[in-house]
Backbone and ligand atoms as CSV (ligand in chain L), in Angstrom:
chain,resi,resn,atom,element,x,y,z
A,1,UNK,N,N,-81.006,-89.933,-16.779
A,1,UNK,CA,C,-79.987,-90.831,-17.286
A,1,UNK,C,C,-78.663,-90.040,-17.549
A,2,UNK,N,N,-77.590,-90.483,-16.988
A,2,UNK,CA,C,-76.319,-89.739,-17.124
A,2,UNK,C,C,-75.648,-90.083,-18.398
A,3,UNK,N,N,-74.613,-89.283,-18.705
A,3,UNK,CA,C,-73.909,-89.508,-19.976
A,3,UNK,C,C,-73.204,-90.849,-20.020
A,4,UNK,N,N,-72.697,-91.351,-18.861
A,4,UNK,CA,C,-71.993,-92.655,-18.850
A,4,UNK,C,C,-72.917,-93.746,-19.232
A,5,UNK,N,N,-74.172,-93.762,-18.709
A,5,UNK,CA,C,-75.073,-94.814,-19.039
A,5,UNK,C,C,-75.485,-94.742,-20.488
A,6,UNK,N,N,-75.673,-93.552,-21.012
A,6,UNK,CA,C,-76.023,-93.387,-22.378
A,6,UNK,C,C,-74.949,-93.963,-23.344
A,7,UNK,N,N,-73.705,-93.671,-23.006
A,7,UNK,CA,C,-72.594,-94.182,-23.789
A,7,UNK,C,C,-72.515,-95.724,-23.746
A,8,UNK,N,N,-72.724,-96.256,-22.520
A,8,UNK,CA,C,-72.700,-97.709,-22.361
A,8,UNK,C,C,-73.855,-98.358,-23.189
A,9,UNK,N,N,-75.036,-97.785,-23.106
A,9,UNK,CA,C,-76.118,-98.308,-23.858
A,9,UNK,C,C,-75.879,-98.238,-25.347
A,10,UNK,N,N,-75.331,-97.136,-25.794
A,10,UNK,CA,C,-75.039,-97.028,-27.233
A,10,UNK,C,C,-74.068,-98.054,-27.681
A,11,UNK,N,N,-73.036,-98.335,-26.829
A,11,UNK,CA,C,-72.059,-99.356,-27.207
A,11,UNK,C,C,-72.680,-100.695,-27.290
A,12,UNK,N,N,-73.562,-101.033,-26.288
A,12,UNK,CA,C,-74.242,-102.357,-26.287
A,12,UNK,C,C,-75.110,-102.489,-27.510
A,13,UNK,N,N,-75.933,-101.446,-27.833
A,13,UNK,CA,C,-76.791,-101.516,-28.955
A,13,UNK,C,C,-75.969,-101.717,-30.254
A,14,UNK,N,N,-74.883,-100.999,-30.357
A,14,UNK,CA,C,-74.052,-101.100,-31.534
A,14,UNK,C,C,-73.483,-102.483,-31.677
A,15,UNK,N,N,-73.034,-103.058,-30.567
A,15,UNK,CA,C,-72.451,-104.396,-30.620
A,15,UNK,C,C,-73.521,-105.459,-31.012
A,16,UNK,N,N,-74.729,-105.303,-30.497
A,16,UNK,CA,C,-75.820,-106.233,-30.847
A,16,UNK,C,C,-76.224,-106.161,-32.291
A,17,UNK,N,N,-76.251,-104.941,-32.814
A,17,UNK,CA,C,-76.654,-104.734,-34.199
A,17,UNK,C,C,-75.505,-105.268,-35.086
A,18,UNK,N,N,-74.288,-105.010,-34.700
A,18,UNK,CA,C,-73.174,-105.473,-35.523
A,18,UNK,C,C,-73.089,-107.005,-35.566
A,19,UNK,N,N,-73.544,-107.652,-34.493
A,19,UNK,CA,C,-73.484,-109.084,-34.415
A,19,UNK,C,C,-74.489,-109.687,-35.402
A,20,UNK,N,N,-75.518,-108.938,-35.789
A,20,UNK,CA,C,-76.498,-109.423,-36.697
A,20,UNK,C,C,-77.473,-110.424,-36.038
A,21,UNK,N,N,-77.319,-110.634,-34.745
A,21,UNK,CA,C,-78.128,-111.627,-34.028
A,21,UNK,C,C,-79.536,-111.126,-33.800
A,22,UNK,N,N,-79.594,-109.832,-33.394
A,22,UNK,CA,C,-80.887,-109.327,-33.028
A,22,UNK,C,C,-80.874,-107.821,-33.078
A,23,UNK,N,N,-82.089,-107.229,-33.134
A,23,UNK,CA,C,-82.209,-105.803,-33.090
A,23,UNK,C,C,-82.751,-105.406,-31.752
A,24,UNK,N,N,-82.113,-104.444,-31.062
A,24,UNK,CA,C,-82.698,-103.968,-29.819
A,24,UNK,C,C,-83.908,-103.049,-30.109
A,25,UNK,N,N,-84.936,-103.300,-29.295
A,25,UNK,CA,C,-86.134,-102.418,-29.465
A,25,UNK,C,C,-86.216,-101.369,-28.408
A,26,UNK,N,N,-86.078,-101.746,-27.155
A,26,UNK,CA,C,-86.149,-100.796,-26.053
A,26,UNK,C,C,-85.602,-101.514,-24.756
A,27,UNK,N,N,-85.470,-100.728,-23.752
A,27,UNK,CA,C,-85.160,-101.361,-22.448
A,27,UNK,C,C,-86.466,-102.003,-21.990
A,28,UNK,N,N,-86.311,-103.119,-21.309
A,28,UNK,CA,C,-87.518,-103.853,-20.837
A,28,UNK,C,C,-88.331,-103.028,-19.833
A,29,UNK,N,N,-87.655,-102.220,-19.049
A,29,UNK,CA,C,-88.405,-101.412,-18.056
A,29,UNK,C,C,-89.175,-100.261,-18.703
A,30,UNK,N,N,-89.007,-100.098,-19.978
A,30,UNK,CA,C,-89.787,-99.034,-20.706
A,30,UNK,C,C,-91.087,-99.585,-21.250
A,31,UNK,N,N,-91.308,-100.902,-21.078
A,31,UNK,CA,C,-92.549,-101.555,-21.587
A,31,UNK,C,C,-93.431,-101.784,-20.445
A,32,UNK,N,N,-94.492,-101.022,-20.341
A,32,UNK,CA,C,-95.387,-101.069,-19.215
A,32,UNK,C,C,-96.452,-102.171,-19.348
A,33,UNK,N,N,-96.943,-102.678,-18.238
A,33,UNK,CA,C,-98.004,-103.698,-18.241
A,33,UNK,C,C,-99.262,-103.109,-18.948
A,34,UNK,N,N,-99.850,-103.936,-19.838
A,34,UNK,CA,C,-101.046,-103.501,-20.521
A,34,UNK,C,C,-100.870,-102.382,-21.535
A,35,UNK,N,N,-99.634,-102.190,-21.912
A,35,UNK,CA,C,-99.337,-101.156,-23.001
A,35,UNK,C,C,-98.529,-101.827,-24.136
A,36,UNK,N,N,-98.619,-101.218,-25.287
A,36,UNK,CA,C,-97.835,-101.703,-26.431
A,36,UNK,C,C,-97.101,-100.556,-26.993
A,37,UNK,N,N,-96.026,-100.881,-27.674
A,37,UNK,CA,C,-95.176,-99.852,-28.363
A,37,UNK,C,C,-94.826,-100.360,-29.738
A,38,UNK,N,N,-94.855,-99.481,-30.702
A,38,UNK,CA,C,-94.429,-99.812,-32.058
A,38,UNK,C,C,-92.941,-99.410,-32.249
A,39,UNK,N,N,-92.272,-100.121,-33.126
A,39,UNK,CA,C,-90.867,-99.963,-33.386
A,39,UNK,C,C,-90.603,-100.045,-34.859
A,40,UNK,N,N,-89.510,-99.394,-35.259
A,40,UNK,CA,C,-89.094,-99.358,-36.630
A,40,UNK,C,C,-87.626,-99.846,-36.714
A,41,UNK,N,N,-87.386,-101.125,-36.409
A,41,UNK,CA,C,-85.978,-101.580,-36.263
A,41,UNK,C,C,-85.239,-101.608,-37.566
A,42,UNK,N,N,-85.963,-101.587,-38.719
A,42,UNK,CA,C,-85.274,-101.585,-40.009
A,42,UNK,C,C,-85.199,-100.193,-40.647
A,43,UNK,N,N,-85.535,-99.203,-39.846
A,43,UNK,CA,C,-85.500,-97.750,-40.278
A,43,UNK,C,C,-86.196,-97.574,-41.597
A,44,UNK,N,N,-87.407,-98.098,-41.654
A,44,UNK,CA,C,-88.236,-97.947,-42.926
A,44,UNK,C,C,-89.171,-96.751,-42.839
A,45,UNK,N,N,-89.146,-96.036,-41.682
A,45,UNK,CA,C,-90.053,-94.901,-41.590
A,45,UNK,C,C,-91.458,-95.275,-41.140
A,46,UNK,N,N,-91.609,-96.477,-40.699
A,46,UNK,CA,C,-92.886,-96.943,-40.160
A,46,UNK,C,C,-92.636,-98.071,-39.142
A,47,UNK,N,N,-93.531,-98.234,-38.245
A,47,UNK,CA,C,-93.338,-99.229,-37.217
A,47,UNK,C,C,-93.746,-100.578,-37.772
A,48,UNK,N,N,-92.797,-101.409,-38.032
A,48,UNK,CA,C,-93.030,-102.733,-38.613
A,48,UNK,C,C,-93.224,-103.786,-37.597
A,49,UNK,N,N,-92.934,-103.526,-36.356
A,49,UNK,CA,C,-93.130,-104.500,-35.272
A,49,UNK,C,C,-93.708,-103.728,-34.046
A,50,UNK,N,N,-94.333,-104.523,-33.163
A,50,UNK,CA,C,-94.733,-103.906,-31.923
A,50,UNK,C,C,-94.527,-104.911,-30.815
A,51,UNK,N,N,-94.339,-104.391,-29.633
A,51,UNK,CA,C,-94.100,-105.223,-28.412
A,51,UNK,C,C,-95.118,-104.806,-27.358
A,52,UNK,N,N,-95.442,-105.743,-26.482
A,52,UNK,CA,C,-96.319,-105.470,-25.460
A,52,UNK,C,C,-95.945,-106.296,-24.237
A,53,UNK,N,N,-96.465,-105.860,-23.111
A,53,UNK,CA,C,-96.306,-106.629,-21.873
A,53,UNK,C,C,-97.741,-106.928,-21.362
A,54,UNK,N,N,-97.981,-108.246,-21.268
A,54,UNK,CA,C,-99.326,-108.684,-20.826
A,54,UNK,C,C,-99.069,-109.774,-19.732
A,55,UNK,N,N,-99.676,-109.517,-18.592
A,55,UNK,CA,C,-99.506,-110.417,-17.417
A,55,UNK,C,C,-98.031,-110.730,-17.203
A,56,UNK,N,N,-97.235,-109.676,-17.346
A,56,UNK,CA,C,-95.789,-109.672,-17.119
A,56,UNK,C,C,-95.015,-110.546,-18.146
A,57,UNK,N,N,-95.670,-110.952,-19.246
A,57,UNK,CA,C,-94.956,-111.623,-20.304
A,57,UNK,C,C,-94.865,-110.597,-21.468
A,58,UNK,N,N,-93.596,-110.615,-22.062
A,58,UNK,CA,C,-93.362,-109.671,-23.109
A,58,UNK,C,C,-93.549,-110.477,-24.459
A,59,UNK,N,N,-94.255,-109.888,-25.375
A,59,UNK,CA,C,-94.437,-110.499,-26.682
A,59,UNK,C,C,-94.116,-109.458,-27.768
A,60,UNK,N,N,-93.550,-109.985,-28.872
A,60,UNK,CA,C,-93.256,-109.090,-29.998
A,60,UNK,C,C,-93.967,-109.689,-31.223
A,61,UNK,N,N,-94.673,-108.843,-31.968
A,61,UNK,CA,C,-95.375,-109.298,-33.129
A,61,UNK,C,C,-95.005,-108.427,-34.304
A,62,UNK,N,N,-95.106,-109.032,-35.490
A,62,UNK,CA,C,-95.011,-108.191,-36.702
A,62,UNK,C,C,-96.249,-107.370,-36.797
A,63,UNK,N,N,-96.142,-106.135,-37.199
A,63,UNK,CA,C,-97.274,-105.235,-37.321
A,63,UNK,C,C,-97.976,-105.394,-38.654
A,64,UNK,N,N,-98.735,-106.521,-38.714
A,64,UNK,CA,C,-99.399,-106.843,-39.972
A,64,UNK,C,C,-100.675,-107.632,-39.617
A,65,UNK,N,N,-101.804,-107.187,-40.096
A,65,UNK,CA,C,-103.073,-107.889,-39.814
A,65,UNK,C,C,-103.164,-108.998,-40.824
A,66,UNK,N,N,-103.512,-110.213,-40.386
A,66,UNK,CA,C,-103.694,-111.339,-41.345
A,66,UNK,C,C,-104.878,-111.164,-42.281
A,67,UNK,N,N,-105.810,-110.226,-41.995
A,67,UNK,CA,C,-106.934,-110.050,-42.854
A,67,UNK,C,C,-106.527,-109.398,-44.203
A,68,UNK,N,N,-105.998,-108.177,-44.154
A,68,UNK,CA,C,-105.677,-107.504,-45.401
A,68,UNK,C,C,-104.260,-107.017,-45.514
A,69,UNK,N,N,-103.330,-107.538,-44.660
A,69,UNK,CA,C,-101.918,-107.251,-44.805
A,69,UNK,C,C,-101.654,-105.749,-44.588
A,70,UNK,N,N,-102.273,-105.158,-43.578
A,70,UNK,CA,C,-102.029,-103.752,-43.269
A,70,UNK,C,C,-101.598,-103.644,-41.800
A,71,UNK,N,N,-101.088,-102.472,-41.425
A,71,UNK,CA,C,-100.706,-102.318,-40.015
A,71,UNK,C,C,-101.953,-102.227,-39.169
A,72,UNK,N,N,-101.819,-102.477,-37.886
A,72,UNK,CA,C,-102.926,-102.621,-37.012
A,72,UNK,C,C,-103.320,-101.324,-36.334
A,73,UNK,N,N,-102.352,-100.506,-35.866
A,73,UNK,CA,C,-102.643,-99.370,-34.976
A,73,UNK,C,C,-103.344,-98.222,-35.689
A,74,UNK,N,N,-104.070,-97.445,-34.911
A,74,UNK,CA,C,-104.748,-96.273,-35.537
A,74,UNK,C,C,-103.963,-95.001,-35.352
A,75,UNK,N,N,-103.044,-95.003,-34.399
A,75,UNK,CA,C,-102.012,-93.960,-34.299
A,75,UNK,C,C,-100.876,-94.505,-33.473
A,76,UNK,N,N,-99.804,-93.798,-33.352
A,76,UNK,CA,C,-98.592,-94.235,-32.740
A,76,UNK,C,C,-98.892,-94.951,-31.430
A,77,UNK,N,N,-98.418,-96.221,-31.335
A,77,UNK,CA,C,-98.485,-97.071,-30.182
A,77,UNK,C,C,-99.895,-97.448,-29.730
A,78,UNK,N,N,-100.914,-97.262,-30.547
A,78,UNK,CA,C,-102.295,-97.620,-30.206
A,78,UNK,C,C,-102.629,-98.936,-30.863
A,79,UNK,N,N,-102.211,-100.009,-30.229
A,79,UNK,CA,C,-102.442,-101.399,-30.726
A,79,UNK,C,C,-103.456,-102.132,-29.878
A,80,UNK,N,N,-103.746,-101.657,-28.684
A,80,UNK,CA,C,-104.577,-102.411,-27.767
A,80,UNK,C,C,-105.958,-101.767,-27.582
A,81,UNK,N,N,-106.862,-102.665,-27.021
A,81,UNK,CA,C,-108.201,-102.160,-26.658
A,81,UNK,C,C,-108.005,-101.165,-25.513
A,82,UNK,N,N,-109.152,-100.430,-25.188
A,82,UNK,CA,C,-109.040,-99.382,-24.165
A,82,UNK,C,C,-108.624,-99.965,-22.799
A,83,UNK,N,N,-109.009,-101.231,-22.532
A,83,UNK,CA,C,-108.627,-101.832,-21.242
A,83,UNK,C,C,-107.315,-102.527,-21.325
A,84,UNK,N,N,-106.644,-102.523,-22.445
A,84,UNK,CA,C,-105.357,-103.089,-22.531
A,84,UNK,C,C,-105.336,-104.650,-22.571
A,85,UNK,N,N,-106.467,-105.223,-22.763
A,85,UNK,CA,C,-106.578,-106.725,-22.667
A,85,UNK,C,C,-106.484,-107.434,-24.017
A,86,UNK,N,N,-106.710,-106.699,-25.069
A,86,UNK,CA,C,-106.661,-107.330,-26.393
A,86,UNK,C,C,-105.905,-106.459,-27.390
A,87,UNK,N,N,-105.335,-107.076,-28.383
A,87,UNK,CA,C,-104.749,-106.378,-29.506
A,87,UNK,C,C,-105.895,-106.177,-30.500
A,88,UNK,N,N,-105.919,-104.940,-31.069
A,88,UNK,CA,C,-107.019,-104.615,-31.992
A,88,UNK,C,C,-106.462,-104.164,-33.315
A,89,UNK,N,N,-107.026,-104.645,-34.379
A,89,UNK,CA,C,-106.720,-104.031,-35.701
A,89,UNK,C,C,-107.808,-103.030,-35.969
A,90,UNK,N,N,-107.401,-101.802,-36.101
A,90,UNK,CA,C,-108.392,-100.691,-36.212
A,90,UNK,C,C,-108.949,-100.528,-37.594
A,91,UNK,N,N,-108.521,-101.337,-38.604
A,91,UNK,CA,C,-109.084,-101.243,-39.895
A,91,UNK,C,C,-110.530,-101.785,-39.891
A,92,UNK,N,N,-110.733,-103.044,-39.364
A,92,UNK,CA,C,-112.056,-103.634,-39.301
A,92,UNK,C,C,-112.389,-104.262,-37.960
A,93,UNK,N,N,-111.621,-103.879,-36.954
A,93,UNK,CA,C,-112.012,-104.281,-35.590
A,93,UNK,C,C,-111.632,-105.649,-35.164
A,94,UNK,N,N,-110.773,-106.360,-35.849
A,94,UNK,CA,C,-110.372,-107.691,-35.425
A,94,UNK,C,C,-109.692,-107.581,-34.041
A,95,UNK,N,N,-109.929,-108.601,-33.227
A,95,UNK,CA,C,-109.302,-108.606,-31.881
A,95,UNK,C,C,-108.453,-109.906,-31.729
A,96,UNK,N,N,-107.292,-109.724,-31.095
A,96,UNK,CA,C,-106.358,-110.826,-30.980
A,96,UNK,C,C,-105.922,-110.945,-29.458
A,97,UNK,N,N,-105.609,-112.185,-29.130
A,97,UNK,CA,C,-105.149,-112.420,-27.747
A,97,UNK,C,C,-103.706,-111.955,-27.650
A,98,UNK,N,N,-103.338,-111.183,-26.637
A,98,UNK,CA,C,-101.974,-110.743,-26.505
A,98,UNK,C,C,-100.935,-111.839,-26.308
A,99,UNK,N,N,-101.365,-112.922,-25.683
A,99,UNK,CA,C,-100.386,-114.006,-25.344
A,99,UNK,C,C,-100.026,-114.840,-26.532
A,100,UNK,N,N,-100.986,-115.005,-27.520
A,100,UNK,CA,C,-100.772,-115.888,-28.648
A,100,UNK,C,C,-100.835,-115.238,-29.985
A,101,UNK,N,N,-101.474,-114.071,-30.040
A,101,UNK,CA,C,-101.733,-113.388,-31.292
A,101,UNK,C,C,-102.906,-113.980,-32.059
A,102,UNK,N,N,-103.641,-114.921,-31.441
A,102,UNK,CA,C,-104.787,-115.533,-32.167
A,102,UNK,C,C,-105.953,-114.560,-32.257
A,103,UNK,N,N,-106.543,-114.514,-33.485
A,103,UNK,CA,C,-107.679,-113.658,-33.655
A,103,UNK,C,C,-108.945,-114.369,-33.074
A,104,UNK,N,N,-109.619,-113.645,-32.190
A,104,UNK,CA,C,-110.849,-114.261,-31.510
A,104,UNK,C,C,-112.084,-113.540,-31.934
A,105,UNK,N,N,-111.938,-112.538,-32.744
A,105,UNK,CA,C,-113.134,-111.779,-33.271
A,105,UNK,C,C,-112.732,-110.969,-34.483
A,106,UNK,N,N,-113.647,-111.091,-35.498
A,106,UNK,CA,C,-113.401,-110.285,-36.718
A,106,UNK,C,C,-113.175,-111.112,-37.937
A,107,UNK,N,N,-112.870,-110.516,-39.059
A,107,UNK,CA,C,-112.824,-111.158,-40.357
A,107,UNK,C,C,-111.719,-112.181,-40.488
A,108,UNK,N,N,-110.682,-112.129,-39.607
A,108,UNK,CA,C,-109.587,-113.140,-39.678
A,108,UNK,C,C,-109.687,-114.102,-38.511
A,109,UNK,N,N,-110.875,-114.372,-38.044
A,109,UNK,CA,C,-111.076,-115.287,-36.926
A,109,UNK,C,C,-110.276,-116.586,-37.062
A,110,UNK,N,N,-109.540,-116.946,-36.026
A,110,UNK,CA,C,-108.787,-118.167,-36.075
A,110,UNK,C,C,-107.346,-118.013,-36.632
A,111,UNK,N,N,-107.098,-116.926,-37.349
A,111,UNK,CA,C,-105.755,-116.707,-37.891
A,111,UNK,C,C,-104.943,-116.068,-36.721
A,112,UNK,N,N,-103.648,-115.936,-36.919
A,112,UNK,CA,C,-102.787,-115.380,-35.875
A,112,UNK,C,C,-101.851,-114.325,-36.457
A,113,UNK,N,N,-101.530,-113.400,-35.539
A,113,UNK,CA,C,-100.443,-112.474,-35.839
A,113,UNK,C,C,-99.134,-113.231,-35.898
A,114,UNK,N,N,-98.163,-112.710,-36.585
A,114,UNK,CA,C,-96.834,-113.350,-36.641
A,114,UNK,C,C,-96.012,-112.990,-35.448
A,115,UNK,N,N,-95.755,-113.908,-34.585
A,115,UNK,CA,C,-94.899,-113.673,-33.438
A,115,UNK,C,C,-93.471,-113.722,-33.865
A,116,UNK,N,N,-92.713,-112.801,-33.338
A,116,UNK,CA,C,-91.275,-112.757,-33.645
A,116,UNK,C,C,-90.453,-113.194,-32.415
A,117,UNK,N,N,-89.388,-114.010,-32.681
A,117,UNK,CA,C,-88.600,-114.421,-31.559
A,117,UNK,C,C,-87.958,-113.247,-30.843
A,118,UNK,N,N,-88.024,-113.255,-29.580
A,118,UNK,CA,C,-87.394,-112.148,-28.828
A,118,UNK,C,C,-86.715,-112.696,-27.579
A,119,UNK,N,N,-85.831,-111.875,-27.040
A,119,UNK,CA,C,-85.164,-112.266,-25.792
A,119,UNK,C,C,-84.691,-111.015,-25.104
A,120,UNK,N,N,-84.235,-111.248,-23.946
A,120,UNK,CA,C,-83.700,-110.150,-23.079
A,120,UNK,C,C,-82.232,-110.228,-22.950
A,121,UNK,N,N,-81.531,-109.132,-23.023
A,121,UNK,CA,C,-80.089,-109.105,-22.783
A,121,UNK,C,C,-79.724,-107.804,-22.147
A,122,UNK,N,N,-79.108,-107.945,-20.934
A,122,UNK,CA,C,-78.662,-106.776,-20.204
A,122,UNK,C,C,-79.748,-105.698,-20.098
A,123,UNK,N,N,-80.986,-106.155,-19.845
A,123,UNK,CA,C,-82.104,-105.242,-19.664
A,123,UNK,C,C,-82.747,-104.733,-20.931
A,124,UNK,N,N,-82.213,-105.200,-22.107
A,124,UNK,CA,C,-82.808,-104.755,-23.382
A,124,UNK,C,C,-83.699,-105.843,-23.948
A,125,UNK,N,N,-84.766,-105.490,-24.590
A,125,UNK,CA,C,-85.599,-106.323,-25.405
A,125,UNK,C,C,-85.056,-106.410,-26.784
A,126,UNK,N,N,-84.742,-107.611,-27.221
A,126,UNK,CA,C,-84.157,-107.825,-28.565
A,126,UNK,C,C,-85.122,-108.615,-29.357
A,127,UNK,N,N,-85.146,-108.365,-30.709
A,127,UNK,CA,C,-86.057,-109.135,-31.551
A,127,UNK,C,C,-85.207,-109.583,-32.739
A,128,UNK,N,N,-85.583,-110.785,-33.206
A,128,UNK,CA,C,-84.992,-111.282,-34.381
A,128,UNK,C,C,-85.903,-111.061,-35.556
A,129,UNK,N,N,-85.487,-110.228,-36.515
A,129,UNK,CA,C,-86.326,-109.813,-37.605
A,129,UNK,C,C,-86.321,-110.915,-38.685
A,130,UNK,N,N,-87.479,-111.202,-39.292
A,130,UNK,CA,C,-87.495,-112.166,-40.377
A,130,UNK,C,C,-86.812,-111.542,-41.624
A,131,UNK,N,N,-86.136,-112.369,-42.360
A,131,UNK,CA,C,-85.413,-111.857,-43.574
A,131,UNK,C,C,-86.247,-112.077,-44.791
A,132,UNK,N,N,-86.073,-111.176,-45.711
A,132,UNK,CA,C,-86.628,-111.349,-47.057
A,132,UNK,C,C,-88.176,-111.286,-47.124
A,133,UNK,N,N,-88.806,-110.763,-46.076
A,133,UNK,CA,C,-90.206,-110.691,-46.123
A,133,UNK,C,C,-90.647,-109.244,-46.300
A,134,UNK,N,N,-91.572,-108.962,-47.211
A,134,UNK,CA,C,-92.013,-107.603,-47.315
A,134,UNK,C,C,-92.855,-107.184,-46.102
A,135,UNK,N,N,-92.655,-105.908,-45.750
A,135,UNK,CA,C,-93.371,-105.373,-44.638
A,135,UNK,C,C,-94.424,-104.428,-45.158
A,136,UNK,N,N,-95.580,-104.391,-44.470
A,136,UNK,CA,C,-96.677,-103.482,-44.970
A,136,UNK,C,C,-96.286,-102.027,-44.908
A,137,UNK,N,N,-96.798,-101.287,-45.814
A,137,UNK,CA,C,-96.508,-99.823,-45.853
A,137,UNK,C,C,-97.433,-99.029,-44.976
L,1,FES,S1,S,-107.335,-105.348,-41.999
L,1,FES,FE1,FE,-107.331,-105.941,-39.918
L,1,FES,S2,S,-109.378,-106.561,-39.516
L,1,FES,FE2,FE,-109.352,-106.006,-41.624
């Protein structure tokens, strides 16, 4: 990546943040099929949201298990099962569908992860963060 592109990306990100409309998470081409990534858009020192690409659809969820209000991953960016087909909460093994966030196995069966509105702009994945909601530590 050359310095010109870096400067342009920085200006775009700054403009989007200043607009208050959405927070940029990453470039869409940095999100691989069957992989998830955690992000800290509020600079809290922990990944409060995560994004994944499943069957070429990008989804963004709040990083909070509906069972006990804790983060899901067991280490950085490890939100998915080994085959990349399910979201897993590593506290008690709950499994969630990537497309909807619905729990299909575990103590929060039938509950769902909180999906966050997201969109694409100029190749960036943007997320609209909920306001006034506590985020898990
Ligand atoms: S905290 Fe997620 S399954 Fe228990």
